[in-house]
ZAKOL-703570 format. One line per 3 residues: their letters; for each residue x, y, z of N, C-alpha, C. Coordinates in steps of 0.001 Angstrom, whole numbers, plus 500000, padded with zeros to 6 digits. Layout:
N
a> X/Y/Z/X/Y/Z/X/Y/Z; ...
# end
This chain:
322
mel> 524552/533528/500806/524308/532093/500957/523052/531725/500165; 523192/530838/499176/522084/530476/498299/521503/529118/498693; 520220/528936/498382/519574/527665/498691/520267/526496/498000
rql> 520701/526724/496772/521355/525638/496042/522654/525227/496744; 523371/526188/497278/524588/525856/498033/524244/525000/499252; 523132/525326/499914/522721/524565/501083/522296/523146/500696
eyl> 521650/522995/499545/521291/521665/499057/522554/520824/498846; 523580/521437/498257/524830/520720/498015/525513/520378/499343; 525448/521303/500308/526035/521053/501624/525394/519832/502279
val> 524062/519772/502276/523346/518656/502898/523648/517354/502165; 523656/517387/500840/523946/516180/500066/525342/515646/500375; 526325/516529/500458/527696/516098/500731/527834/515582/502170
aee> 527149/516225/503102/527206/515767/504494/526576/514390/504647; 525539/514102/503876/524873/512805/503976/525640/511715/503247; 526214/512042/502114/526883/511026/501294/528353/510833/501669
rhf> 528999/511877/502235/530419/511813/502612/531305/511469/501406; 530849/511855/500215/531577/511494/499001/531152/512461/497892; 532131/513116/497239/531801/514138/496246/531057/513567/495049
tra> 531487/512404/494548/530852/511842/493354/529400/511475/493638; 529158/510772/494761/527781/510378/495076/526906/511597/495376; 527461/512575/496082/526702/513786/496387/526356/514550/495109
ael> 527287/514593/494170/527023/515273/492900/525913/514568/492129; 525918/513226/492152/524851/512479/491476/523511/512745/492136; 523503/512780/493464/522269/513035/494194/521732/514437/493908
ari> 522633/515411/493822/522238/516803/493599/522082/517139/492121; 522400/516180/491249/522277/516367/489798/523119/517548/489320; 524394/517487/489686/525360/518500/489267/526677/517783/489012
sqs> 527553/518405/488245/528863/517798/488022/529670/517846/489311; 530648/516952/489421/531477/516933/490626/532253/518233/490768; 532745/518751/489646/533497/520008/489714/532587/521159/490130
gls> 531334/521139/489659/530386/522184/490040/530055/522128/491515; 529913/520897/492056/529655/520740/493487/530834/521240/494301; 532048/520857/493895/533248/521287/494614/533365/522800/494628
aai> 533082/523409/493481/533180/524868/493394/532141/525549/494285; 530917/524989/494337/529862/525593/495153/530204/525502/496636; 530742/524361/497064/531124/524210/498474/532295/525137/498804
rnl> 533230/525231/497895/534396/526097/498122/533949/527562/498228; 533028/527987/497363/532519/529356/497423/531790/529627/498737; 531047/528622/499220/530333/528781/500489/531322/528902/501644
eee> 532381/528103/501604/533406/528182/502649/534092/529544/502633; 534356/530071/501435/534988/531398/501341/534056/532482/501861; 532764/532334/501564/531787/533322/502024/531685/533331/503542
lgt> 531751/532144/504158/531621/532032/505610/532953/532187/506331; 534052/532117/505581/535375/532300/506166/535848/531131/506998; 535384/529919/506699/535820/528736/507459/535620/527481/506624
klf> 536382/526433/506949/536217/525151/506271/534978/524450/506812; 534187/523900/505920/532986/523164/506299/533185/521651/506215; 534213/521216/505457/534478/519782/505291/535974/519521/505337
ert> 536335/518404/505953/537707/517884/505870/537720/516865/504743; 538613/517064/503785/538680/516204/502623/539889/515293/502709; 539678/513995/502500/540775/513036/502376/540605/512324/501049
trr> 541536/511444/500732/541443/510719/499458/540295/509724/499455; 539852/509297/500647/538802/508280/500716/537452/508805/501203; 537460/509884/501951/536224/510276/502624/536175/511784/502837
vep> 534959/512279/502962/534735/513690/503246/533920/513763/504533; 534406/514517/505511/533726/514618/506804/533440/516086/507129; 532227/516400/507627/531949/517782/508040/532848/518192/509205
tea> 533301/519424/509182/534040/519968/510326/533036/520369/511408; 533555/520870/512505/532669/521339/513574/531758/522444/513063; 532317/523318/512225/531505/524390/511642/530454/523816/510690
gha> 530837/522787/509934/529892/522147/509032/528728/521524/509779; 529053/520825/510889/527998/520233/511715/527083/521321/512294; 527650/522450/512662/526849/523539/513230/525895/524130/512187
llp> 526318/524149/510926/525493/524739/509865/524382/523801/509390; 524626/522488/509483/523703/521518/508885/522243/521677/509330; 521936/521721/510648/520515/521832/511023/519854/523095/510496
har> 520598/524182/510420/520050/525422/509877/519808/525289/508376; 520742/524613/507694/520576/524403/506259/519329/523569/505977; 519153/522482/506745/517971/521628/506546/516687/522408/506838
sml> 516701/523222/507891/515522/524017/508240/515182/525006/507131; 516203/525661/506580/515962/526631/505510/515425/525953/504261; 515914/524756/503961/515417/524021/502793/513968/523592/502996
rqa> 513623/523155/504227/512223/522790/504506/511311/524006/504362; 511763/525149/504865/510954/526360/504754/510780/526778/503296; 511833/526614/502506/511740/526957/501090/510753/526038/500380
aaa> 510786/524738/500725/509846/523787/500119/508415/524131/500518; 508222/524491/501797/506884/524879/502258/506396/526130/501539; 507305/527062/501303/506938/528287/500585/506525/527963/499150
rda> 507265/527063/498504/506899/526670/497134/505524/526010/497125; 505259/525135/498103/503959/524467/498170/502834/525477/498371; 503102/526492/499195/502079/527510/499443/501746/528276/498168
vvr> 502766/528577/497376/502543/529282/496114/501727/528410/495163; 502064/527115/495116/501328/526200/494236/499868/526112/494667; 499639/526002/495997/498260/525933/496482/497504/527216/496173
ash> 498186/528348/496294/497541/529630/496004/497159/529751/494536; 497869/529024/493686/497541/529044/492255/496582/527916/491894; 495938/527329/492936/494906/526298/492764/495460/524982/492245
els> 496729/524747/492428/497322/523451/492085/497534/522669/493366; 496920/521490/493466/497077/520656/494652/498502/520118/494701; 499108/520159/495890/500474/519674/496048/500566/518901/497350
gql> 501782/518636/497798/501995/517879/499016/502222/516406/498730; 502013/515574/499736/502244/514133/499604/500997/513362/500016; 500660/512344/499230/499568/511430/499547/500171/510062/499818
rvg> 499942/509522/501020/500509/508237/501428/499394/507199/501441; 499485/506263/500506/498423/505281/500287/498961/503889/500598; 498139/503062/501240/498484/501666/501481/497386/500760/500958
aeq> 497717/499510/500682/496718/498544/500226/497184/497133/500535; 496234/496290/500892/496510/494857/500944/496551/494340/499516; 497296/493293/499283/497469/492747/497940/496191/492096/497437
clg> 495901/492292/496162/494878/491533/495438/493516/491612/496109; 492981/492822/496223/491699/493002/496898/490511/492605/496024; 490681/492664/494709/489645/492176/493810/488599/493197/493447
ivd> 488057/493907/494399/486947/494823/494157/487441/496182/493669; 488665/496525/493989/489202/497830/493625/490540/497650/492908; 490721/498402/491830/491984/498415/491102/492794/499610/491607
vae> 493621/499359/492602/494346/500445/493268/495290/501147/492308; 495994/500377/491482/496958/500983/490560/496274/501938/489593; 495081/501575/489129/494364/502440/488189/493910/503723/488869
lle> 493466/503625/490119/493068/504821/490854/494249/505757/491081; 495400/505180/491438/496590/506004/491644/496994/506697/490346; 496880/505984/489245/497224/506582/487940/496320/507767/487634
rfn> 495027/507609/487876/494087/508688/487584/494289/509869/488519; 494568/509599/489786/494824/510692/490731/496080/511451/490332; 497111/510722/489929/498363/511359/489512/498153/512223/488271
arh> 497332/511745/487332/497052/512526/486131/496260/513787/486467; 495391/513684/487457/494549/514823/487835/495311/515821/488696; 496244/515323/489528/496986/516184/490458/498486/515869/490356
pqv> 499125/516257/489269/500528/515864/489052/501509/516461/490043; 501107/517514/490760/502019/518124/491727/502069/517368/493054; 501161/516408/493251/501132/515640/494495/502095/514459/494380
eva> 502959/514313/495362/503851/513164/495420/503094/511998/496056; 502929/510909/495303/502189/509746/495796/503182/508698/496286; 503032/508295/497556/503837/507221/498133/502916/506032/498388
ftq> 503349/504837/497985/502481/503655/498070/503154/502548/498863; 502377/501907/499756/502857/500806/500587/501896/499635/500459; 502442/498435/500332/501617/497223/500285/501909/496376/501517
ags> 500869/496001/502254/501046/495230/503491/499719/494599/503860; 499724/493790/504927/498493/493222/505443/497610/494296/506060; 496312/494020/506145/495365/495020/506632/495671/495456/508058
del> 496096/494527/508924/496435/494897/510299/497546/495936/510338; 498585/495711/509529/499714/496640/509498/499288/497994/508937; 498398/497978/507952/497942/499231/507354/497102/500036/508353
lka> 496239/499363/509094/495434/500070/510097/496321/500669/511182; 497353/499940/511567/498300/500470/512555/498987/501726/512022; 499387/501690/510738/500041/502855/510138/499090/504044/510049
lre> 497805/503785/509793/496824/504873/509765/496686/505510/511145; 496647/504686/512186/496511/505231/513539/497743/506034/513934; 498902/505600/513437/500139/506323/513730/500344/507506/512789
qsl> 499413/507678/511834/499429/508755/510848/500676/508721/509967; 501185/507520/509711/502234/507377/508712/501635/507017/507353; 500309/506813/507295/499554/506690/506051/498366/507641/506120
dva> 497904/508088/504943/496719/508946/504876/495458/508130/504614; 495542/507199/503677/494400/506338/503340/494940/504938/503062; 494063/503937/503224/494472/502567/502936/493269/501753/502489
fva> 493509/500864/501538/492504/499912/501090/492715/498620/501878; 491731/498254/502686/491877/497106/503569/490693/496167/503375; 490840/494957/503872/489749/493987/503869/489345/493704/505309
gad> 488069/493361/505493/487557/493110/506832/487029/494384/507448; 485923/494263/508166/485293/495438/508753/485629/495601/510228; 486393/494657/510789/486727/494722/512217/487965/495577/512451
hvg> 488153/495972/513690/489370/496635/514164/489593/498012/513545; 488567/498598/512903/488738/499922/512305/488637/501004/513375; 487792/500777/514377/487680/501733/515470/487153/503081/515023
alt> 487846/504145/515429/487374/505501/515142/487776/505991/513756; 488517/505204/513011/488921/505613/511669/487701/505659/510745; 487758/506526/509752/486672/506649/508780/486755/505506/507774
rie> 485638/504770/507597/485637/503613/506688/484549/503785/505641; 484917/503565/504379/483968/503597/503263/483963/502200/502641; 482860/501484/502790/482799/500136/502215/482684/500223/500695
lgr> 483515/499434/500004/483557/499457/498548/482874/498249/497916; 482809/497140/498623/482162/495963/498054/482430/494726/498871; 481719/493650/498507/481832/492383/499219/481985/491251/498218
dsl> 482584/490159/498687/482735/488954/497887/482612/487769/498832; 482265/486614/498299/482166/485415/499127/483509/484701/499158; 483653/483763/500084/484852/482945/500196/484600/481581/499561
val> 485649/481003/498990/485571/479669/498400/486744/478836/498899; 486564/477531/498880/487646/476609/499207/488368/476227/497928; 489695/476324/497943/490520/475927/496794/491178/474591/497098
lpa> 490974/473625/496196/491511/472277/496380/492397/471918/495200; 493461/471171/495428/494288/470732/494291/493529/469745/493415; 493967/469618/492187/493321/468695/491245/493310/467283/491815
ghp> 492158/466585/491638/492050/465210/492101/491746/465060/493577; 491489/466147/494281/491191/466045/495715/489867/465293/495912; 489773/464441/496932/488554/463653/497146/487274/464491/497301
lgt> 487405/465716/497811/486224/466559/497979/485858/467324/496709; 486662/467185/495676/486493/467994/494474/485232/467734/493697; 484551/466610/493943/483322/466305/493203/482084/466896/493858
rsf> 482223/467481/495016/481071/468055/495713/480651/469379/495086; 479412/469791/495380/478929/471088/494892/479278/472215/495865; 479507/471885/497151/479953/472863/498144/480570/472088/499305
ver> 481251/472797/500183/481823/472174/501373/481491/473015/502596; 481558/472389/503751/481483/473088/505029/482865/473037/505678; 483065/473893/506634/484367/473910/507298/484663/472596/508006
adl> 483635/471947/508511/483842/470662/509170/484395/469618/508205; 484075/469750/506893/484593/468807/505896/486099/468930/505727; 486663/470055/506158/488085/470334/505953/488903/470149/507226
ade> 488294/469553/508245/488949/469467/509550/490262/468704/509502; 490380/467716/508632/491587/466890/508576/492605/467374/507545; 492323/468500/506912/493200/469000/505855/494336/469852/506421
sfv> 495440/469917/505668/496486/470900/505925/496181/472136/505081; 496418/473312/505675/496051/474553/504993/497282/475351/504578; 497128/476019/503444/498023/477103/503052/497247/478383/503316
dfh> 497802/479285/504100/497075/480508/504436/498063/481670/504523; 497492/482856/504639/498302/484065/504653/498788/484392/506063; 499733/485285/506118/500266/485781/507385/499113/486337/508232
psw> 499181/486229/509558/498085/486709/510408/497731/488181/510238; 498587/488997/509624/498242/490401/509416/497257/490592/508263; 497046/489541/507454/496129/489634/506318/494700/489432/506795
avr> 493759/490148/506189/492354/490073/506602/491762/488682/506385; 492110/488024/505282/491512/486713/505017/491935/485697/506072; 493137/485848/506641/493554/484948/507714/492658/485160/508944
hln> 492339/486421/509242/491419/486699/510348/490067/486027/510105; 489543/486181/508879/488251/485578/508556/488287/484073/508740; 489356/483443/508246/489457/481986/508345/489590/481528/509796
dss> 490474/482172/510541/490673/481767/511936/489385/481908/512741; 488706/483066/512565/487508/483301/513368/486358/482395/512949; 486211/482146/511633/485086/481324/511189/485259/479863/511584
fst> 486487/479346/511542/486725/477969/511990/486510/477865/513500; 486946/478896/514228/486747/478893/515679/485265/478923/516023; 484503/479766/515312/483060/479851/515559/482371/478528/515241
agv> 482850/477847/514191/482265/476554/513815/482723/475420/514722; 483657/475698/515621/484166/474660/516517/485027/473637/515812; 485684/474060/514722/486511/473146/513928/487970/473558/514071
arr> 488809/472638/514515/490253/472904/514582/490867/472702/513204; 491849/473482/512869/492532/473294/511582/494022/473511/511758; 494790/472981/510817/496244/473081/510877/496734/473890/509679
vrl> 497312/475070/509966/497925/475878/508906/499359/475399/508756; 499600/474702/507662/500917/474099/507449/501902/475089/506852; 501407/475935/505958/502282/476872/505241/501678/478276/505307
tvn> 502505/479238/505675/502079/480632/505774/502816/481444/504714; 502076/482256/503958/502661/483000/502842/502274/484469/502941; 502940/485288/502138/502633/486715/502043/502379/487126/500605
dvh> 501959/486155/499787/501792/486439/498366/500715/485517/497804; 499782/486077/497052/498665/485294/496508/499150/484231/495539; 500079/484594/494671/500524/483639/493654/501306/482482/494272
tll> 502042/482751/495345/502723/481660/496046/501701/480706/496662; 500643/481263/497247/499592/480410/497803/499002/479502/496731; 498675/480063/495559/498094/479258/494483/499065/478187/494000
dlv> 500337/478529/493919/501342/477564/493483/501436/476398/494458; 501426/476693/495749/501538/475638/496752/500313/474727/496756; 499130/475316/496597/497926/474480/496516/497973/473625/495256
nrg> 498412/474206/494150/498564/473446/492905/499482/472248/493079; 500491/472388/493920/501466/471318/494141/501019/470328/495216; 499780/470461/495674/499243/469517/496631/499747/469688/498039
mgv> 500273/470884/498377/500820/471110/499707/499757/471462/500737; 498527/471640/500299/497452/471955/501221/496259/472523/500473; 495205/472865/501230/494033/473522/500667/494016/474954/501189
aiv> 493161/475788/500613/493095/477189/501030/491664/477682/500949; 491353/478679/501732/490077/479390/501633/490394/480839/501311; 489852/481310/500186/490220/482623/499650/488973/483340/499142
prh> 489047/484663/498945/487945/485366/498276/487734/484817/496873; 486495/484861/496410/486145/484215/495143/486965/484734/493964; 487323/486037/493971/488049/486574/492820/489435/485951/492675
vaa> 490024/485463/493785/491343/484831/493704/491260/483543/492899; 490128/482817/493023/489948/481563/492288/489805/481790/490790; 489562/483051/490367/489425/483354/488945/490751/483717/488284
kpq> 491825/483763/489056/493124/484114/488491/493617/482996/487561; 494400/483345/486541/494942/482311/485642/495753/481252/486377; 496454/481644/487437/497282/480690/488189/496443/479660/488927
aqg> 495118/479887/489037/494237/478955/489744/493458/478049/488802; 493787/478073/487514/492992/477324/486527/492956/475821/486809; 494033/475255/487333/494060/473818/487572/493443/473401/488891
lta> 492945/474356/489668/492406/474057/490990/490889/473928/490960; 490353/473269/491950/488900/473174/492123/488472/474190/493163; 487532/475055/492806/487007/476062/493716/485584/475679/494103
lpl> 485362/475454/495391/484046/475052/495885/483485/476128/496799; 482218/476490/496600/481601/477454/497531/481507/476851/498928; 481591/477712/499906/481279/477318/501274/479775/477484/501481
rad> 479215/476688/502360/477791/476788/502609/477405/478234/502905; 476290/478679/502366/475935/480100/502366/475960/480729/503748; 475559/479971/504770/475503/480552/506111/476713/480170/506950
agp> 477810/479766/506274/478933/479189/507012/480018/480195/507364; 479788/481474/507199/480839/482403/507586/480666/483770/506982; 481533/484703/507343/481425/486095/506891/481884/486273/505455
dwv> 481489/487394/504872/481937/487773/503536/483298/488457/503611; 483931/488532/502444/485128/489328/502236/484670/490757/501976; 485023/491686/502853/484579/493077/502757/485791/493953/502483
vsl> 485714/494766/501442/486812/495664/501078/486382/497106/501337; 487244/497873/501990/486912/499253/502357/488109/500161/502121; 487809/501436/501974/488833/502474/502071/488743/503050/503473
vaa> 489868/503104/504164/489920/503663/505515/490830/504877/505490; 490377/505958/506116/491141/507209/506110/491502/507600/507527; 492708/508134/507678/493148/508657/508972/492625/510075/509129
gss> 492451/510494/510364/492083/511878/510617/493322/512744/510493; 493548/513326/509327/494789/514057/509085/494801/515382/509838; 495963/515690/510416/496137/516982/511073/496639/518034/510090
rad> 496879/517616/508851/497397/518548/507845/496235/519179/507090; 496085/520493/507202/494981/521174/506528/495096/521070/505012; 496320/520899/504517/496547/520862/503074/496666/519435/502552
spa> 496221/518440/503312/496373/517042/502905/495617/516772/501603; 496240/516055/500643/495532/515693/499410/494531/514562/499604; 494503/513936/500794/493665/512749/501009/492188/512992/500692
phf> 491579/514114/501115/490158/514313/500777/489893/514324/499280; 490838/514815/498496/490672/514817/497038/490704/513389/496495; 491545/512542/497084/491601/511143/496668/490288/510433/497018
vrl> 489746/510726/498202/488476/510118/498606/487359/510564/497673; 487357/511830/497286/486331/512313/496361/486445/511623/495011; 487666/511412/494543/487862/510688/493287/487304/509277/493396
lrg> 487559/508628/494522/487064/507275/494739/485546/507245/494780; 484940/508180/495505/483475/508224/495587/482864/508443/494205; 483487/509283/493400/482986/509501/492049/483060/508241/491216
ssa> 484148/507464/491380/484297/506221/490631/483232/505218/491019; 482962/505094/492326/482008/504087/492781/480583/504465/492413; 480329/505782/492271/478964/506208/491967/478630/506071/490484
dge> 479604/506432/489618/479266/506451/488199/480032/505441/487363; 480925/504678/487996/481651/503658/487242/482742/504221/486367; 483157/505459/486615/484216/506073/485817/485495/505262/485952
grg> 486104/504911/484834/487337/504130/484853/487103/502741/485416; 488172/502086/485875/488061/500751/486447/488434/500767/487923; 488481/501949/488517/488977/502045/489882/488189/501225/490877
vap> 486861/501367/490852/486004/500633/491771/484869/500045/490969; 484451/498833/491318/483311/498226/490642/482114/499166/490739; 481462/499500/489612/480297/500388/489668/479219/499827/490584
lrd> 478343/500707/491047/477320/500317/492001/476461/499184/491457; 476171/499183/490157/475327/498122/489613/476002/496763/489743; 477343/496711/489661/478050/495440/489820/477864/494919/491229
rmr> 477957/495817/492221/477818/495372/493605/476389/494936/493897; 475397/495563/493224/474010/495136/493394/473818/493740/492807; 474461/493481/491673/474380/492148/491082/475021/491119/492003
aaa> 476154/491477/492601/476834/490552/493504/475968/490250/494721; 475292/491276/495251/474441/491064/496414/473262/490168/496082; 472828/490197/494800/471711/489360/494378/472138/487942/494042
gad> 473449/487674/494070/473933/486319/493834/474592/486119/492501; 474632/487153/491648/475291/487018/490352/476782/487176/490519; 477530/486636/489574/478993/486742/489645/479399/488141/489232
ppq> 480155/488855/490068/480648/490176/489674/481794/490042/488690; 482068/491104/487919/483234/491076/487043/484490/490862/487866; 485449/490128/487316/486683/489863/488029/487743/490862/487619
rdd> 488523/491301/488628/489609/492242/488362/490869/491692/488974; 491912/491651/488198/493179/491076/488680/494065/492206/489169; 494009/492494/490490/494696/493658/491043/496139/493353/491370
p> 496944/494410/491486/498314/494216/491939/498351/493881/493410
# end
C-alpha cells in the first residue's frame, strides 16, 4: 500500500467523481483508475461502487478512509520534520489584517516573508479588528494586524504607529470652509461608517458618546473605497484615519482635522496569539516585522523616524495598503 494510492483514495472519496478526483490529484483519469484498481486487488475487496453518474465508497472504503487520512497526515509531519532538521522553516503561518491600515504594508511584508521562508504556507484573512482578535483567541490565526488598543487582553501586542482622525465632507458642504471641526459640529449630520467590527467604528462610537453627542449612522460599509464613494455622492459625512483622506478616491472631498483634544488616535498594532505549536513560523514573522520597524528595511512598516515625525506633528508618508 503506497502513500500515493492513499492520496488517490481520499481524493476520490471526497470528490465522488473520477475526473474531478484526477484533477485534484494531478494525475490522468486512467492513471487514477488503475491505482485504485491495484489497491483493491492488493486488499482483496472493492473500495468503491461505480455507476455512470457517481462513485461511492463501499463499507470497506469507508473503513479505510480514516486510516488513509491519518497516514497522510503522519507522512506530511515527517516531511516537515526533515525540512526543519535541514534548517528550512516550514509549516503554516495564518495572518489576518483589517483593511487599509495605513501604517503597515501587509502585502509587502507577506511577500518578503514568503521570499525568506518559501517552505512556509501563508494563509491570509481580511476582516474587522474585532473578528481578528476573536480568531486569535480561538487560535485560528497566528498573528493579526489590528487597529485600536482596546480589547487585546492577554494577547501580545506590538504597537506599530499612530495616526490622527479627520472628518471627510462632500464637496460644497457648509462646514468645508472651517479650519477644523468638533464632534458637536456634526451632531445633525448623517454618517457613513464601517461595520461595528472595524476599529474606527469603535473609535467613533466611543468618542461621540464621551463628547455627549448623538449621531446617526445612515450607511454601514465594509470597504474603504465604498465609504469614499458614498461620501463623494453626498450620502453622508465620515470620520476616518488621516491616511484614508490621502487616497486618490478622496481627492474631491474636504478633510478637516478634529480638534486636537477631541478624541483618541488611530493606533495600529501587530497582535500575536500564544501558539501551542513549538514549530510555529509566527515568531519568525514577528522578528521580520521588528527588523523592518527598527531599520526601515523595505516598505513593510514606517521606519521609526517617520513615527517620530508623526508624533511631533509632521505629516507621515502615506501608504495605500490593500
